[in-house]
C-alpha positions in Angstrom: 11.8 46.0 37.1 8.4 47.8 37.3 5.2 46.0 36.7 4.4 47.6 33.3 7.7 46.7 31.8 7.4 43.1 33.1 4.0 42.7 31.6 5.1 44.2 28.3 8.1 41.8 28.1 5.8 38.8 28.9 3.3 40.0 26.2 6.1 40.3 23.7 7.4 36.9 24.5 4.0 35.4 24.1 3.4 37.3 20.8 6.8 36.1 19.4 5.8 32.5 20.2 2.2 32.7 18.8 3.2 34.7 15.7 6.1 32.3 15.0 3.7 29.3 15.1 1.2 31.1 12.8 3.8 32.2 10.4 5.3 28.8 10.2 2.0 27.1 9.6 1.2 29.6 6.8 4.6 28.9 5.2 4.1 25.2 5.4 0.6 25.6 3.8 2.0 27.7 1.0 4.8 25.2 0.5 2.3 22.3 0.3 -0.1 24.2 -2.0 2.5 25.7 -4.4 5.2 23.1 -4.5 3.4 19.8 -4.0 0.4 20.7 -6.1 1.8 22.9 -8.8 5.6 22.5 -8.4 6.0 26.3 -8.6 7.9 26.8 -5.4 11.2 27.0 -7.3 10.0 30.1 -9.2 8.6 31.6 -6.0 11.6 30.6 -3.9 11.6 31.1 -0.1 12.7 34.6 0.9 15.6 33.2 2.9 16.9 31.4 -0.2 16.7 27.9 1.3 16.3 24.8 -0.9 12.7 23.6 -1.3 13.0 20.5 0.9 14.6 22.3 3.9 11.6 24.7 4.3 9.2 22.3 6.1 12.0 21.1 8.4 13.0 24.7 9.2 9.4 25.7 9.9 8.8 22.6 12.0 11.9 23.6 14.1 10.3 27.1 14.5 7.0 25.6 15.6 8.6 23.3 18.2 10.9 26.0 19.5 8.0 28.5 19.8 5.8 25.9 21.6 8.7 25.3 24.0 8.9 29.1 24.5 5.2 29.4 25.3 5.5 26.5 27.8 8.6 28.2 29.4 6.7 31.5 29.7 3.8 29.7 31.3 6.0 27.8 33.8 8.4 30.7 34.3 11.3 28.4 33.5 14.2 30.0 31.6 15.7 26.8 30.3 12.8 26.6 27.8 14.0 29.8 26.2 17.2 28.3 24.8 15.7 26.4 21.8 14.0 29.4 20.2 16.9 31.7 20.9 19.2 29.1 19.3 17.0 28.6 16.3 16.7 32.3 15.7 20.4 32.9 16.1 21.2 30.0 13.8 18.8 31.2 11.1 20.1 34.8 11.4 23.7 33.5 11.1 22.8 31.4 8.0 21.0 34.4 6.5 23.9 36.8 7.1 26.5 34.3 5.7 24.3 33.8 2.7 24.1 37.5 2.1 27.9 37.7 2.1 28.2 34.8 -0.2 25.7 36.3 -2.6 27.6 39.5 -2.6 30.8 37.7 -3.8 29.3 35.1 -6.1 26.8 37.2 -8.1 23.8 34.8 -8.5 21.0 34.9 -11.0 18.9 38.0 -11.3 15.7 36.6 -9.8 17.6 35.4 -6.8 19.6 38.6 -6.4 16.4 40.6 -5.7 16.0 38.9 -2.3 19.3 40.1 -0.9 20.0 42.7 1.7 22.3 44.7 -0.6 19.9 45.1 -3.5 16.6 45.2 -1.6 17.1 46.6 1.9 13.5 47.6 2.2 12.6 43.9 2.1 15.4 42.3 4.0 16.1 44.9 6.8 12.8 44.3 8.5 13.4 40.5 8.4 16.8 40.8 9.9 15.6 43.5 12.4 12.7 41.3 13.5 15.1 38.4 14.2 17.5 40.6 16.2 14.7 42.2 18.1 13.2 38.8 18.9 16.5 37.5 20.2 17.0 40.6 22.3 13.5 40.4 23.7 13.8 36.8 24.6 17.2 37.3 26.3 15.7 40.2 28.3 12.6 38.1 29.3 14.9 35.2 30.3 16.9 37.6 32.5 13.7 38.9 34.0 12.6 35.4 35.0 16.0 34.6 36.3 16.0 37.8 38.5 12.6 36.9 39.8 13.9 33.5 40.9 17.1 34.9 42.4 15.4 37.8 44.2 14.0 35.3 46.7 16.6 35.4 49.5 15.0 32.7 51.6 15.9 29.0 51.2 13.2 26.7 52.5 14.3 23.1 53.3 12.2 20.3 54.8 13.9 18.7 57.8 12.8 15.0 57.9 14.0 14.5 61.5 11.8 17.1 63.0 9.1 17.0 60.3 9.1 20.8 59.9 10.4 23.3 57.4 13.5 25.3 58.1 14.1 28.7 56.5 17.7 29.8 56.1 18.8 33.2 54.9 21.1 33.1 51.8 23.9 35.6 51.9 24.9 36.7 48.5 
């Protein structure tokens, strides 16, 4: 993969992590200000339709997963990509299942405005952002895996001779 594409993917991964943390902190602040001070969060419900008490837990999961992602990008270790990909996929799955349930059950009017079917200009960017984020992180994970696997030399320390041996790995 050429250098520009590699840097762009790393930049996108970093921006996903940083923007996820900032967005989650803003949501938690709004939750604390609106719900805990004025108890108005129920009227201005979360755009994903989650109950009020689940919102801080969900946002803390996003913050932890994004922090792990940033650490994984810094260390170039792909195992740290799994939490945020898992959280994003789970939230996307919950969101799509909720959309289908809302289509069949016919909820109250104020809640219906937040669905994909009645307000695609609002919901399509949210769903698209999650799908794009998952695809970007999977691509970045594969990039890091290919960087590690492109090294065909295996270096082993031989304790008997107190020297390093290099063996060629045949794939």
